[in-house]
N, C-alpha and C positions, 0 to 999 in steps of 0.2 A: 533477517533483521526485523522486517515488518511483522511477520507471523509471530515471532517471539515476543515482540512488544505488545501486540494486541491479545495474544493468547494467555498472557500471564494470569488473567483473572477468570479464565474459563477452564472447563475440562480439557483434557488433552485433545488438541485439534490436529495432531500429526497425521491422522488418517484421512483428513479432508483433502480433496483435490484443490487446486488453486482456485477454480471457479466456485466450488462450495464455500471455501474460505471467504472469497470476495462477497458472495451473496449473503453470508452470515453477518459480515461487518459493514457492508455499504450503507446501511441505514442508521448506523450508530451515530449519536450526536457528536462525538468527539473525533470522528474519522472523516477525512476528506475523501469522499466517494470517487471523485474524478481522479485523484492521485492514486487511490487504491486500484482503480481500473487500469491506469497507466502501467503500474507495476505488474499487475496480473497479466496484461497483454504482452508486456515485454518478456516476462518469465516464460509464457507459452511459446513465444517466438524463439527465444534462446534455447528452450528445452526441446522443442519438437520440429522446428523448421529445418530444412536441409541446408540452409545457408546461414551465414553469420548474421548477427544483429547489427543493423546500421548504428554508427556511433551516436547519431542524434537520438535514436530510440533508447539506447543505453543511458545517455546523459539525462534524458527526460525521466527515465525510471529511477535513476539515482537521486535526482532532485526531488521527485515525488516521494520516494521512500524516506529521504531525510526529513521532509516536511511531515510525514505521517509519524515518524518516530519522535520528532521533536517539533511539535507544531507551533511553539511560541505562544504568546498571549493571544487570547481571542479578541476579535474586534471590540467587544464589549469591555474587556479589561483594558484595552488600549485607550478607550475613551474616558476612563476614570481618572485621568491625570489632574 
């Protein structure tokens, strides 16, 4: 979900690892770098750890990915009322 939302405007990013993807997007103006890092770390744990992902980690990743995909108005836009 996050990868497809951010990659729409760039060349095919499907060959990037999750950390390469994170490093490419973390400094973008319209991306929450902390949220992207949360999603990236949770993905790594889910994909490569020998144990399940704690529900709190999964919840945090879902919340972060929702905010990346649909960030809502910027603080500047909210102040224009």
